[in-house]
KOLNUKOL-162684 format. One record per atom (N, C-alpha, C): residue in one letter; y, z, x. Coordinates in steps of 0.02 Angstrom, whole numbers, padded with zeros to 5 digits, always signed. Layout:
<tizas>
AYZX;...
</tizas>
This chain:
<tizas>
X+07497+04381+06152;X+07461+04321+06156;X+07392+04355+06088;X+07406+04323+06026;X+07340+04361+05983;X+07283+04310+05963;X+07242+04320+05974;X+07197+04271+05967;X+07128+04302+05909;X+07114+04256+05871;X+07071+04302+05817;X+06996+04225+05810;X+06949+04246+05798;X+06924+04196+05776;X+06853+04227+05732;X+06819+04179+05695;X+06769+04196+05618;X+06723+04153+05647;X+06656+04175+05607;X+06578+04134+05618;X+06545+04175+05555;X+06532+04094+05520;X+06489+04126+05458;X+06428+04062+05461;X+06377+04109+05447;X+06311+04079+05431;X+06290+04070+05383;X+06242+04017+05372;X+06218+03997+05302;X+06180+04039+05260;X+06130+04080+05287;X+06079+04118+05245;X+06080+04173+05267;X+06131+04202+05315;X+06169+04272+05326;X+06221+04277+05306;X+06248+04263+05245;X+06305+04279+05211;X+06368+04262+05253;X+06412+04242+05230;X+06493+04250+05281;X+06513+04308+05321;X+06528+04329+05376;X+06550+04362+05413;X+06599+04347+05451;X+06673+04399+05428;X+06735+04399+05464;X+06712+04425+05542;X+06748+04413+05578;X+06743+04445+05655;X+06828+04426+05686;X+06862+04490+05707;X+06938+04452+05732;X+06903+04467+05792;X+06921+04398+05832;X+06878+04396+05896;X+06926+04408+05942;X+06972+04402+05963;X+07031+04407+06019;X+07084+04429+06008;X+07094+04479+06033;X+07179+04505+06029;X+07207+04513+06094;X+07271+04465+06115;X+07275+04476+06177;X+07370+04485+06174;X+07378+04501+06236;X+07445+04548+06245;X+07475+04496+06297;X+07516+04461+06284;X+07553+04446+06359;X+07619+04446+06354;X+07668+04485+06412;X+07725+04512+06409;X+07746+04479+06456;X+07719+04407+06500;X+07757+04382+06549;X+07737+04305+06564;X+07748+04264+06483;X+07716+04191+06483;X+07750+04165+06446;X+07757+04095+06465;X+07812+04044+06419;X+07789+04029+06362;X+07810+03955+06342;X+07769+03961+06273;X+07723+03889+06281;X+07688+03893+06218;X+07646+03822+06199;X+07665+03811+06123;X+07681+03742+06115;X+07662+03717+06053;X+07632+03666+06036;X+07569+03727+06017;X+07508+03654+06009;X+07515+03603+06047;X+07517+03536+06037;X+07511+03484+06100;X+07576+03482+06109;X+07626+03501+06082;X+07693+03526+06120;X+07688+03580+06149;X+07706+03553+06220;X+07759+03602+06272;X+07827+03607+06270;X+07849+03633+06222;X+07931+03606+06163;X+07972+03658+06195;X+07958+03704+06222;X+07988+03786+06255;X+07980+03800+06306;X+08028+03801+06341;X+08012+03854+06428;X+08062+03889+06434;X+08069+03938+06472;X+08108+03985+06503;X+08122+03992+06573;X+08165+03961+06601;X+08166+03946+06690;X+08240+03968+06690;X+08237+03983+06751;X+08307+03980+06769;X+08344+03925+06794;X+08410+03908+06787;X+08427+03837+06774;X+08503+03839+06827;X+08492+03789+06870;X+08563+03781+06900;X+08617+03742+06876;X+08668+03744+06892;X+08734+03712+06857;X+08743+03632+06895;X+08711+03586+06845;X+08715+03510+06852;X+08769+03486+06836;X+08798+03459+06891;X+08884+03424+06875;X+08886+03366+06826;X+08836+03352+06802;X+08819+03283+06774;X+08788+03318+06697;X+08826+03267+06668;X+08821+03295+06584;X+08779+03250+06563;X+08722+03267+06514;X+08693+03251+06473;X+08710+03174+06444;X+08685+03107+06460;X+08700+03029+06444;X+08666+03017+06381;X+08712+02991+06353;X+08665+02942+06296;X+08615+02880+06309;X+08569+02888+06281;X+08526+02835+06286;X+08462+02857+06316;X+08473+02937+06317;X+08398+02976+06374;X+08364+03004+06306;X+08288+03012+06354;X+08266+03036+06280;X+08246+03105+06314;X+08205+03163+06297;X+08207+03218+06324;X+08131+03231+06337;X+08108+03238+06382;X+08015+03237+06391;X+07993+03303+06386;X+07934+03295+06329;X+07911+03372+06330;X+07852+03388+06363;X+07871+03438+06415;X+07812+03440+06469;X+07756+03466+06454;X+07701+03463+06490;X+07634+03487+06476;X+07644+03575+06535;X+07652+03573+06587;X+07653+03626+06633;X+07603+03669+06635;X+07608+03717+06663;X+07566+03787+06683;X+07529+03785+06594;X+07458+03818+06605;X+07412+03816+06576;X+07420+03885+06538;X+07430+03864+06464;X+07446+03931+06422;X+07376+03926+06352;X+07329+03960+06353;X+07297+03965+06319;X+07247+04032+06311;X+07209+04027+06292;X+07156+04104+06283;X+07134+04116+06345;X+07111+04185+06362;X+07066+04218+06412;X+07030+04165+06487;X+06985+04140+06431;X+06925+04103+06467;X+06949+04059+06508;X+07008+04003+06466;X+07020+03955+06491;X+07087+03958+06542;X+07124+03999+06542;X+07178+04028+06593;X+07122+04041+06662;X+07094+04089+06648;X+07053+04123+06701;X+07029+04049+06756;X+07003+04006+06710;X+06971+03976+06741;X+07009+03918+06783;X+07078+03921+06786;X+07119+03860+06817;X+07122+03812+06734;X+07118+03805+06682;X+07109+03781+06624;X+07078+03728+06643;X+07017+03712+06683;X+06969+03671+06717;X+06938+03670+06643;X+06918+03631+06573;X+06904+03654+06526;X+06860+03607+06487;X+06904+03550+06522;X+06901+03494+06465;X+06827+03455+06440;X+06756+03477+06484;X+06706+03462+06503;X+06668+03519+06448;X+06695+03576+06443;X+06688+03633+06431;X+06680+03648+06340;X+06731+03634+06337;X+06788+03625+06258;X+06754+03662+06207;X+06723+03726+06215;X+06700+03792+06152;X+06760+03819+06134;X+06765+03831+06075;X+06816+03882+06028;X+06888+03826+05999;X+06912+03874+05950;X+06980+03838+05933;X+07012+03818+05959;X+07009+03872+06030;X+07088+03887+06086;X+07094+03826+06146;X+07028+03786+06127;X+07010+03722+06146;X+07034+03643+06135;X+07046+03653+06046;X+07072+03599+05999;X+07127+03581+06057;X+07185+03609+06090;X+07241+03563+06121;X+07205+03527+06175;X+07138+03543+06193;X+07139+03526+06277;X+07084+03450+06243;X+07035+03484+06203;X+06980+03418+06164;X+06975+03421+06103;X+06990+03367+06087;X+06973+03365+05987;X+06897+03375+06000;X+06855+03374+06031;X+06778+03361+06025;X+06743+03431+06017;X+06787+03488+06045;X+06801+03543+06041;X+06783+03572+05976;X+06814+03525+05912;X+06795+03542+05849;X+06731+03529+05802;X+06695+03491+05874;X+06611+03493+05854;X+06582+03509+05890;X+06571+03542+05942;X+06549+03569+05991;X+06507+03632+05978;X+06430+03648+05997;X+06416+03702+05959;X+06397+03731+06011;X+06400+03810+05991;X+06394+03882+06027;X+06326+03879+06045;X+06310+03942+06077;X+06242+03969+06086;X+06242+04021+06022;X+06285+04048+06006;X+06285+04091+05923;X+06290+04039+05893;X+06290+03978+05876;X+06293+03931+05826;X+06261+03862+05811;X+06215+03868+05864;X+06177+03815+05861;X+06114+03786+05828;X+06109+03820+05805;X+06064+03834+05753;X+06079+03837+05694;X+06137+03853+05661;X+06165+03857+05603;X+06169+03789+05561;X+06160+03801+05501;X+06186+03730+05467;X+06259+03720+05467;X+06286+03774+05455;X+06364+03766+05462;X+06401+03837+05480;X+06454+03820+05504;X+06497+03904+05543;X+06581+03863+05532;X+06611+03905+05547;X+06691+03902+05546;X+06718+03955+05600;X+06770+03936+05627;X+06812+03970+05672;X+06886+03973+05655;X+06904+04031+05693;X+06992+04006+05681;X+07010+04045+05744;X+07062+04022+05763;X+07105+04067+05809;X+07211+04068+05797;X+07220+04131+05812;X+07291+04118+05800;X+07307+04191+05858;X+07376+04152+05890;X+07408+04164+05939;X+07493+04178+05925;X+07512+04237+05953;X+07581+04241+05946;X+07603+04250+06004;X+07669+04227+06055;X+07706+04247+06096;X+07762+04255+06107;X+07810+04305+06110;X+07858+04333+06123;X+07886+04354+06193;X+07924+04297+06226;X+07920+04299+06297;X+08008+04304+06309;X+08007+04369+06354;X+08076+04373+06384;X+08110+04328+06415;X+08191+04353+06423;X+08204+04274+06461;X+08192+04290+06543;X+08187+04221+06573;X+08180+04231+06635;X+08123+04249+06690;X+08062+04246+06610;X+07990+04282+06650;X+07954+04196+06659;X+07991+04138+06675;X+07934+04073+06668;X+07986+04013+06695;X+07968+03985+06737;X+07998+03920+06769;X+07927+03865+06736;X+07940+03856+06669;X+07896+03833+06628;X+07875+03749+06649;X+07929+03714+06670;X+07951+03654+06668;X+07938+03621+06752;X+07939+03683+06803;X+07924+03684+06876;X+08015+03647+06888;X+08071+03659+06879;X+08118+03651+06864;X+08168+03652+06919;X+08166+03725+06934;X+08192+03759+06999;X+08274+03763+06966;X+08273+03774+06907;X+08354+03785+06895;X+08365+03858+06877;X+08432+03888+06880;X+08450+03950+06893;X+08516+03958+06851;X+08515+04021+06853;X+08582+04039+06773;X+08576+03999+06724;X+08512+04032+06668;X+08489+03997+06614;X+08525+04020+06569;X+08544+03979+06521;X+08556+04038+06454;X+08515+04021+06417;X+08444+03994+06407;X+08396+03995+06366;X+08375+04063+06339;X+08376+04078+06291;X+08362+04157+06281;X+08301+04139+06193;X+08257+04206+06202;X+08225+04241+06136;X+08191+04175+06106;X+08134+04177+06164;X+08068+04124+06130;X+08020+04178+06111;X+08010+04136+06033;X+07958+04151+05978;X+07909+04099+05990;X+07833+04102+05990;X+07785+04029+05963;X+07737+04105+05917;X+07695+04042+05892;X+07655+04059+05827;X+07630+03995+05829;X+07537+04003+05843;X+07492+03957+05807;X+07432+03980+05783;X+07395+03938+05745;X+07355+03943+05723;X+07315+03883+05712;X+07238+03888+05714;X+07189+03831+05726;X+07136+03871+05672;X+07097+03814+05635;X+07037+03819+05589;X+07006+03777+05603;X+06935+03782+05603;X+06898+03748+05629;X+06833+03751+05586;X+06800+03682+05561;X+06724+03699+05508;X+06673+03657+05545;X+06602+03678+05575;X+06556+03629+05587;X+06521+03638+05517;X+06488+03573+05512;X+06435+03583+05438;X+06368+03526+05464;X+06317+03524+05513;X+06282+03466+05522;X+06295+03472+05593;X+06296+03387+05583;X+06329+03364+05653;X+06412+03341+05655;X+06439+03371+05585;X+06493+03350+05580;X+06559+03428+05624;X+06616+03396+05625;X+06681+03470+05639;X+06715+03431+05636;X+06757+03481+05612;X+06841+03460+05574;X+06885+03524+05602;X+06940+03541+05621;X+06977+03545+05643;X+07042+03554+05621;X+07093+03597+05617;X+07175+03606+05604;X+07213+03636+05632;X+07269+03624+05655;X+07306+03672+05701;X+07374+03672+05662;X+07411+03720+05684;X+07484+03736+05664;X+07504+03767+05718;X+07577+03753+05738;X+07623+03775+05809;X+07693+03789+05769;X+07715+03818+05794;X+07788+03851+05764;X+07822+03884+05812;X+07892+03839+05838;X+07917+03874+05898;X+08002+03881+05881;X+08027+03940+05919;X+08102+03935+05905;X+08124+03980+05975;X+08203+03938+05986;X+08207+03990+06027;X+08298+03990+06033;X+08342+04006+06089;X+08420+03999+06075;X+08451+03990+06128;X+08492+03951+06141;X+08541+03934+06199;X+08616+03955+06158;X+08616+04014+06240;X+08686+04045+06233;X+08750+04022+06252;X+08799+03954+06245;X+08846+03942+06261;X+08884+03985+06288;X+08908+04041+06265;X+08976+04094+06286;X+08943+04157+06241;X+08939+04231+06270;X+08943+04289+06217;X+08998+04279+06148;X+09034+04237+06124;X+09090+04227+06074;X+09057+04179+06033;X+09027+04120+06083;X+09005+04055+06032;X+08917+04085+05981;X+08929+04056+05923;X+08851+04061+05898;X+08821+04037+05928;X+08747+04055+05951;X+08698+04016+05991;X+08669+03975+05939;X+08649+03908+05999;X+08612+03857+05967;X+08531+03882+05957;X+08505+03877+05894;X+08421+03882+05872;X+08397+03828+05867;X+08346+03806+05922;X+08302+03751+05948;X+08240+03774+05929;X+08222+03730+05865;X+08130+03748+05851;X+08095+03689+05835;X+08041+03671+05835;X+07986+03643+05845;X+07909+03648+05814;X+07886+03609+05789;X+07814+03629+05757;X+07779+03564+05762;X+07718+03586+05743;X+07653+03535+05746;X+07606+03546+05707;X+07573+03482+05681;X+07516+03505+05622;X+07479+03461+05650;X+07404+03476+05676;X+07362+03421+05726;X+07295+03425+05674;X+07262+03369+05650;X+07216+03366+05623;X+07149+03321+05670;X+07102+03369+05688;X+07052+03334+05724;X+06978+03299+05678;X+06941+03277+05707;X+06882+03275+05676;X+06824+03265+05721;X+06775+03275+05723;X+06684+03258+05788;X+06635+03257+05768;X+06598+03227+05802;X+06537+03216+05788;X+06468+03213+05827;X+06424+03258+05828;X+06357+03239+05868;X+06333+03192+05878;X+06311+03151+05914;X+06275+03100+05928;X+06206+03119+05976;X+06176+03086+05966;X+06104+03081+06008;X+06081+03167+05992;X+06078+03205+05954;X+06065+03255+05942;X+06101+03325+05979;X+06152+03302+05953;X+06231+03339+05992;X+06233+03328+06068;X+06188+03274+06116;X+06210+03266+06192;X+06261+03244+06183;X+06300+03189+06147;X+06382+03157+06118;X+06419+03194+06096;X+06473+03241+06100;X+06507+03236+06071;X+06557+03201+06052;X+06601+03162+06000;X+06653+03142+06003;X+06701+03165+05944;X+06765+03153+05978;X+06804+03183+05919;X+06898+03142+05939;X+06912+03154+05895;X+06984+03107+05885;X+07025+03132+05831;X+07094+03138+05825;X+07146+03166+05794;X+07214+03143+05798;X+07269+03154+05742;X+07331+03136+05769;X+07349+03209+05738;X+07414+03202+05760;X+07456+03280+05768;X+07540+03255+05756;X+07576+03275+05712;X+07618+03267+05692;X+07670+03301+05719;X+07762+03277+05750;X+07771+03338+05770;X+07843+03320+05746;X+07883+03394+05738;X+07947+03397+05717;X+07995+03426+05785;X+08054+03412+05772;X+08106+03487+05837;X+08174+03475+05797;X+08200+03510+05796;X+08268+03529+05771;X+08320+03581+05823;X+08378+03558+05779;X+08423+03620+05822;X+08491+03627+05755;X+08491+03675+05754;X+08547+03711+05733;X+08598+03771+05736;X+08645+03787+05717;X+08692+03814+05744;X+08730+03868+05659;X+08708+03930+05677;X+08730+03948+05613;X+08665+03923+05551;X+08717+03901+05510;X+08681+03870+05436;X+08691+03777+05457;X+08726+03767+05504;X+08738+03683+05509;X+08684+03644+05548;X+08664+03622+05504;X+08593+03586+05526;X+08623+03533+05587;X+08588+03530+05656;X+08624+03492+05725;X+08603+03417+05705;X+08520+03417+05734;X+08505+03348+05732;X+08412+03381+05722;X+08366+03334+05700;X+08306+03315+05673;X+08266+03270+05718;X+08213+03275+05729;X+08180+03223+05746;X+08095+03240+05722;X+08069+03167+05706;X+07986+03189+05691;X+07945+03118+05715;X+07900+03118+05736;X+07861+03064+05730;X+07778+03106+05768;X+07735+03045+05766;X+07652+03069+05774;X+07638+03044+05835;X+07569+03067+05866;X+07542+03054+05918;X+07482+03043+05910;X+07408+03030+05923;X+07338+02988+05937;X+07331+03044+05996;X+07244+03050+05970;X+07224+03083+06024;X+07132+03099+06028;X+07110+03062+06073;X+07034+03051+06070;X+06984+03078+06132;X+06934+03123+06129;X+06906+03139+06178;X+06827+03152+06162;X+06785+03186+06212;X+06710+03168+06207;X+06678+03245+06250;X+06637+03257+06234;X+06588+03292+06280;X+06519+03268+06296;X+06503+03244+06351;X+06428+03225+06354;X+06387+03283+06378;X+06337+03322+06358;X+06301+03373+06371;X+06220+03337+06384;X+06215+03315+06429;X+06129+03283+06420;X+06079+03353+06421;X+06020+03341+06369;X+05980+03388+06367;X+05968+03409+06417;X+05941+03494+06442;X+05898+03508+06484;X+05943+03477+06551;X+05990+03463+06581;X+06032+03461+06624;X+06090+03512+06645;X+06101+03537+06713;X+06135+03574+06722;X+06223+03543+06699;X+06237+03482+06704;X+06310+03462+06724;X+06333+03447+06628;X+06395+03443+06629;X+06408+03395+06577;X+06494+03373+06599;X+06485+03309+06553;X+06564+03279+06569;X+06600+03289+06493;X+06672+03287+06506;X+06721+03254+06458;X+06777+03224+06493;X+06812+03219+06440;X+06872+03152+06435;X+06917+03184+06383;X+06994+03167+06387;X+07012+03176+06330;X+07080+03120+06374;X+07115+03063+06294;X+07155+03021+06304;X+07205+03037+06233;X+07247+03050+06277;X+07322+03066+06233;X+07363+03020+06231;X+07378+02986+06149;X+07429+02920+06153;X+07500+02966+06173;X+07558+02910+06217;X+07623+02945+06206;X+07651+02950+06126;X+07695+03017+06121;X+07708+03029+06044;X+07791+03036+06051;X+07827+03000+06028;X+07892+02978+06007;X+07925+03006+05962;X+07955+03073+05975;X+07992+03085+05897;X+08028+03066+05884;X+08055+03036+05839;X+08132+02971+05829;X+08180+03029+05791;X+08230+03008+05795;X+08279+03041+05730;X+08292+03016+05662;X+08280+03067+05619;X+08288+03075+05541;X+08339+03051+05517;X+08362+03053+05452;X+08423+03046+05433;X+08450+03096+05444;X+08514+03060+05436;X+08595+03124+05457;X+08586+03137+05531;X+08528+03112+05586;X+08539+03130+05650;X+08556+03068+05685;X+08617+03043+05724;X+08621+02980+05761;X+08629+02999+05837;X+08582+02973+05862;X+08558+02977+05954;X+08626+02947+05968;X+08657+03010+06017;X+08716+02983+06066;X+08772+03021+06019;X+08765+03060+05978;X+08824+03099+05940;X+08800+03161+05947;X+08872+03198+05941;X+08882+03262+05982;X+08905+03288+05926;X+08871+03339+05896;X+08852+03378+05843;X+08846+03444+05871;X+08925+03493+05822;X+08909+03549+05864;X+08900+03581+05932;X+08908+03531+05976;X+08926+03554+06057;X+08869+03514+06070;X+08822+03499+06055;X+08746+03485+06060;X+08721+03410+06067;X+08727+03370+06111;X+08704+03300+06116;X+08651+03280+06072;X+08638+03216+06042;X+08572+03203+06004;X+08537+03153+06046;X+08494+03158+06081;X+08434+03110+06134;X+08414+03061+06107;X+08403+03003+06128;X+08396+02951+06089;X+08313+02971+06065;X+08275+03017+06098;X+08199+03030+06057;X+08177+03098+06091;X+08123+03125+06072;X+08085+03177+06114;X+08024+03153+06115;X+07991+03144+06190;X+07934+03110+06215;X+07896+03138+06240;X+07813+03144+06225;X+07774+03170+06258;X+07745+03116+06258;X+07738+03123+06346;X+07702+03057+06381;X+07636+03045+06375;X+07605+02999+06374;X+07535+02974+06382;X+07495+03014+06420;X+07415+03046+06422;X+07406+03061+06465;X+07333+03067+06458;X+07280+03063+06519;X+07224+03063+06537;X+07188+03106+06555;X+07146+03128+06546;X+07103+03219+06570;X+07029+03208+06592;X+06993+03194+06617;X+06933+03181+06649;X+06935+03248+06684;X+06853+03281+06668;X+06830+03336+06714;X+06743+03327+06703;X+06711+03394+06751;X+06641+03388+06746;X+06620+03470+06767;X+06582+03492+06719;X+06546+03563+06736;X+06474+03546+06774;X+06477+03600+06820;X+06402+03613+06835;X+06362+03694+06839;X+06325+03699+06815;X+06323+03769+06810;X+06234+03777+06845;X+06255+03838+06869;X+06169+03863+06925;X+06150+03939+06882;X+06081+03951+06886;X+06049+04017+06840;X+05990+04005+06802;X+05969+04034+06761;X+05913+04034+06698;X+05966+04032+06646;X+06010+04026+06636;X+06059+04019+06566;X+06070+03938+06581;X+06070+03899+06526;X+06071+03807+06517;X+06132+03823+06510;X+06161+03773+06539;X+06238+03734+06538;X+06248+03704+06469;X+06184+03661+06452;X+06184+03621+06386;X+06144+03652+06323;X+06171+03662+06277;X+06123+03705+06221;X+06097+03654+06175;X+06034+03650+06147;X+05975+03615+06110;X+06022+03634+06027;X+06068+03604+06002;X+06056+03636+05948;X+06026+03600+05896;X+06006+03636+05846;X+05956+03620+05786;X+05997+03594+05719;X+06059+03611+05709;X+06091+03616+05657;X+06065+03629+05585;X+06025+03692+05609;X+05993+03727+05541;X+05926+03750+05519;X+05905+03709+05610;X+05832+03746+05589;X+05820+03794+05641;X+05820+03861+05617;X+05792+03906+05649;X+05745+03935+05678;X+05743+03966+05758;X+05661+03991+05795;X+05656+04035+05732;X+05574+04032+05711;X+05553+04083+05670;X+05527+04168+05685;X+05540+04155+05776;X+05534+04220+05782;X+05602+04287+05785;X+05582+04339+05772;X+05635+04372+05779;X+05669+04382+05824;X+05727+04393+05812;X+05795+04384+05860;X+05771+04436+05915;X+05758+04486+05933;X+05740+04505+05972;X+05684+04506+06031;X+05642+04474+05983;X+05591+04418+06039;X+05622+04362+06065;X+05685+04342+06036;X+05693+04269+06079;X+05717+04279+06146;X+05710+04246+06196;X+05718+04257+06250;X+05797+04240+06264;X+05818+04293+06306;X+05897+04311+06333;X+05913+04291+06393;X+05915+04231+06428;X+05945+04216+06494;X+06018+04215+06496;X+06032+04259+06544;X+06096+04306+06559;X+06139+04260+06610;X+06083+04277+06671;X+06143+04252+06743;X+06164+04166+06742;X+06207+04167+06763;X+06218+04104+06769;X+06296+04084+06814;X+06305+04029+06816;X+06372+04021+06866;X+06385+03934+06862;X+06460+03955+06830;X+06500+03875+06831;X+06548+03843+06831;X+06544+03795+06883;X+06582+03751+06904;X+06619+03706+06868;X+06691+03709+06862;X+06713+03643+06842;X+06782+03619+06864;X+06778+03564+06848;X+06863+03515+06873;X+06875+03474+06830;X+06954+03466+06820;X+06972+03422+06789;X+07017+03389+06836;X+07029+03341+06813;X+07089+03293+06834;X+07133+03281+06800;X+07188+03272+06798;X+07264+03270+06741;X+07292+03192+06750;X+07306+03139+06718;X+07343+03096+06745;X+07392+03077+06683;X+07478+03095+06721;X+07528+03064+06655;X+07565+03029+06690;X+07576+02977+06628;X+07609+02934+06644;X+07684+02926+06661;X+07710+02881+06673;X+07775+02875+06698;X+07842+02870+06635;X+07906+02886+06635;X+07927+02860+06569;X+08016+02852+06597;X+08035+02807+06553;X+08102+02780+06578;X+08166+02809+06553;X+08200+02823+06586;X+08263+02854+06549;X+08248+02923+06511;X+08217+02973+06532;X+08187+03042+06505;X+08211+03086+06566;X+08226+03154+06534;X+08255+03200+06549;X+08221+03251+06549;X+08230+03319+06577;X+08205+03380+06582;X+08238+03411+06504;X+08201+03455+06470;X+08215+03498+06396;X+08249+03540+06405;X+08257+03566+06461;X+08297+03645+06461;X+08367+03593+06494;X+08370+03545+06522;X+08440+03537+06565;X+08485+03499+06491;X+08442+03466+06443;X+08468+03448+06384;X+08494+03503+06354;X+08466+03546+06329;X+08485+03608+06314;X+08546+03646+06308;X+08572+03639+06388;X+08628+03655+06420;X+08675+03606+06424;X+08635+03551+06403;X+08706+03503+06396;X+08707+03458+06473;X+08658+03457+06524;X+08652+03444+06572;X+08600+03358+06584;X+08607+03326+06631;X+08555+03280+06651;X+08507+03301+06715;X+08446+03302+06706;X+08414+03308+06754;X+08349+03264+06736;X+08347+03203+06777;X+08290+03144+06760;X+08225+03180+06766;X+08185+03153+06729;X+08120+03177+06722;X+08081+03104+06706;X+08018+03110+06745;X+07945+03074+06708;X+07948+03014+06756;X+07996+03002+06797;X+08011+02943+06833;X+07952+02902+06884;X+07902+02969+06880;X+07826+02924+06929;X+07772+02946+06892;X+07736+02908+06891;X+07637+02936+06856;X+07633+02993+06897;X+07608+03047+06883;X+07588+03115+06918;X+07537+03145+06885;X+07492+03169+06950;X+07435+03190+06959;X+07415+03262+06956;X+07379+03302+06926;X+07363+03341+06933;X+07278+03375+06931;X+07265+03422+06957;X+07197+03432+06976;X+07184+03545+06961;X+07130+03536+06912;X+07120+03613+06896;X+07045+03611+06917;X+07036+03676+06938;X+06972+03674+06962;X+06940+03763+06948;X+06896+03770+06922;X+06883+03842+06902;X+06814+03841+06914;X+06786+03928+06903;X+06722+03944+06930;X+06705+04018+06856;X+06665+04014+06855;X+06647+04080+06778;X+06579+04101+06803;X+06561+04171+06803;X+06470+04192+06818;X+06471+04250+06769;X+06420+04265+06761;X+06396+04333+06718;X+06367+04372+06787;X+06408+04414+06803;X+06378+04423+06902;X+06330+04495+06880;X+06353+04534+06828;X+06306+04592+06797;X+06280+04571+06741;X+06213+04571+06720;X+06186+04555+06653;X+06217+04606+06601;X+06228+04576+06556;X+06247+04593+06493;X+06299+04657+06488;X+06362+04635+06547;X+06392+04696+06587;X+06487+04656+06586;X+06454+04610+06638;X+06546+04586+06671;X+06521+04534+06690;X+06566+04477+06651;X+06580+04393+06684;X+06665+04401+06709;X+06670+04355+06756;X+06708+04344+06805;X+06739+04258+06802;X+06797+04261+06802;X+06818+04190+06835;X+06892+04199+06882;X+06870+04144+06907;X+06908+04117+06961;X+06937+04037+06969;X+07011+04024+06989;X+07022+03966+06976;X+07090+03929+07021;X+07096+03879+07016;X+07160+03860+07046;X+07184+03807+07019;X+07263+03774+07003;X+07281+03699+06997;X+07327+03688+07024;X+07349+03642+07015;X+07394+03590+07064;X+07455+03559+07010;X+07489+03581+06983;X+07533+03579+06932;X+07596+03535+06971;X+07587+03458+06962;X+07632+03422+07007;X+07718+03442+06956;X+07770+03414+06995;X+07840+03418+06974;X+07846+03361+06944;X+07875+03353+06868;X+07893+03293+06838;X+07978+03270+06865;X+07999+03315+06909;X+08065+03298+06924;X+08054+03273+06997;X+08115+03269+07031;X+08122+03251+07095;X+08097+03306+07147;X+08040+03319+07160;X+08032+03386+07171;X+07957+03406+07193;X+07933+03446+07240;X+07869+03440+07252;X+07833+03494+07196;X+07751+03482+07204;X+07721+03521+07126;X+07713+03607+07165;X+07674+03660+07121;X+07667+03700+07146;X+07578+03723+07148;X+07552+03775+07160;X+07494+03780+07179;X+07496+03861+07111;X+07448+03844+07068;X+07436+03899+07029;X+07359+03956+07059;X+07357+03997+07067;X+07292+04050+07059;X+07280+04087+07002;X+07216+04098+06963;X+07194+04123+06923;X+07151+04148+06930;X+07141+04207+06863;X+07086+04248+06878;X+07068+04270+06827;X+07000+04293+06783;X+06998+04331+06758;X+06922+04400+06747;X+06905+04416+06702;X+06835+04434+06661;X+06841+04471+06593;X+06768+04473+06581;X+06755+04488+06511;X+06718+04567+06516;X+06729+04597+06513;X+06688+04671+06527;X+06675+04681+06441;X+06602+04700+06444;X+06555+04740+06375;X+06572+04817+06401;X+06597+04818+06303;X+06619+04883+06305;X+06583+04937+06261;X+06553+04926+06207;X+06492+04954+06155;X+06482+04908+06096;X+06459+04936+06056;X+06429+04921+06003;X+06452+04942+05946;X+06494+04913+05901;X+06509+04950+05840;X+06536+04900+05785;X+06464+04893+05747;X+06457+04827+05709;X+06435+04774+05747;X+06476+04759+05802;X+06486+04695+05839;X+06476+04713+05901;X+06470+04672+05949;X+06441+04703+06029;X+06543+04692+06052;X+06584+04726+06068;X+06646+04703+06091;X+06646+04704+06187;X+06712+04686+06201;X+06718+04652+06247;X+06806+04659+06257;X+06806+04694+06326;X+06893+04675+06335;X+06905+04623+06408;X+06946+04604+06399;X+06935+04520+06446;X+07010+04526+06463;X+07042+04482+06524;X+07085+04475+06558;X+07089+04423+06590;X+07169+04407+06600;X+07172+04340+06633;X+07259+04350+06679;X+07241+04313+06727;X+07331+04308+06757;X+07322+04239+06782;X+07403+04219+06792;X+07407+04147+06816;X+07459+04154+06872;X+07482+04156+06918;X+07534+04167+06956;X+07549+04113+07017;X+07605+04091+07027;X+07628+04019+07058;X+07681+04054+07060;X+07732+03982+07115;X+07809+04004+07124;X+07844+03995+07062;X+07886+04062+07049;X+07942+04054+06975;X+07892+04071+06910;X+07832+04075+06934;X+07778+04084+06851;X+07729+04144+06859;X+07728+04173+06808;X+07692+04238+06810;X+07647+04231+06723;X+07594+04247+06713;X+07563+04249+06666;X+07509+04285+06663;X+07503+04341+06635;X+07463+04411+06610;X+07440+04419+06540;X+07391+04425+06527;X+07364+04403+06476;X+07290+04474+06470;X+07296+04525+06421;X+07246+04567+06402;X+07227+04548+06328;X+07147+04558+06336;X+07135+04533+06259;X+07071+04602+06240;X+07062+04578+06176;X+06997+04614+06144;X+06958+04590+06109;X+06895+04579+06114;X+06854+04535+06073;X+06798+04553+06069;X+06746+04484+06050;X+06665+04491+06044;X+06633+04484+06114;X+06594+04508+06133;X+06540+04478+06195;X+06480+04451+06146;X+06475+04399+06182;X+06415+04355+06177;X+06368+04350+06232;
</tizas>
């Protein structure tokens, strides 16, 4: 995984910063708002995929920058940085400590994932003998804040292959999203509201032959309440159901190149609510001035560092009718998915245990199964370690996410704040 960020201040001139570089060899993939691809071992199912079923695109495990993974994905109320655009569109307008007094600023993130076969059961489907192979994902996000406004755009692309046999040409599955978000600071930044729309595509090809193509859109809204002078903050995200429909040349129920066209691809509606609470001298909620700077020299400003923040999110995902798992469909099998409402729980804690040197994180989350099975518990951890000053202050960061049939380990290099 590779993450980068940049920031620019109005009166100090643009300043470019590659913020995070991460390498992950044990992770499944994310497709912006779509968790469209997965690498899970798969069991042989006697029942073939049936016409009339849609394919559910599940969100599953937390795949994000080190800070979010280390906190078990409990981040909807914190919502800081371009890496949080997928979790809460209000993140496009939330100000940080390092830009709270800037009239304008900008931020971007880059991620790339190459995942080996049999590395992760992303759908929590407990399947085996997978024919899914060769997964690649790229993600980019760019955001701007100007006074009380914030804008963000993100693009994601993903490809994977399904090999029916050693002799047959593989089926290439690809998808992408384009997300547009806007946010606004109300009540002097104590309430940040955001919303947006994302466009999704999904397609299948065998060699030069186009098999199926789908397109659709969904809406997302969110907010962060951060009362001035208080140690707590709240957040929420509401994501509508997004249905990707068959495009011209694709006939649902038709079998082309050995792959049956589903009725649609569906991202179920989802509601996430969360809160965080901080103790210590470092305030949980910054007071943004949107361009009014403290006249004192920077080295004379107070630098409260010690803090401990606890966060928790609850994620509710809707029930779907006649939906099936993605990987089972890719292998021409039917595994019913999403036939009941599911509830997930994310809890995380972070703190600066040694001032100006070390931040640590611990978390866990319950990932409910979208199939007729039990969910699983993930244990997460992470840290930021200050390294040295070379033009900017640098840090080394890491995070890990461990669960049954799933491992995600991330290393990163970035800036210390």
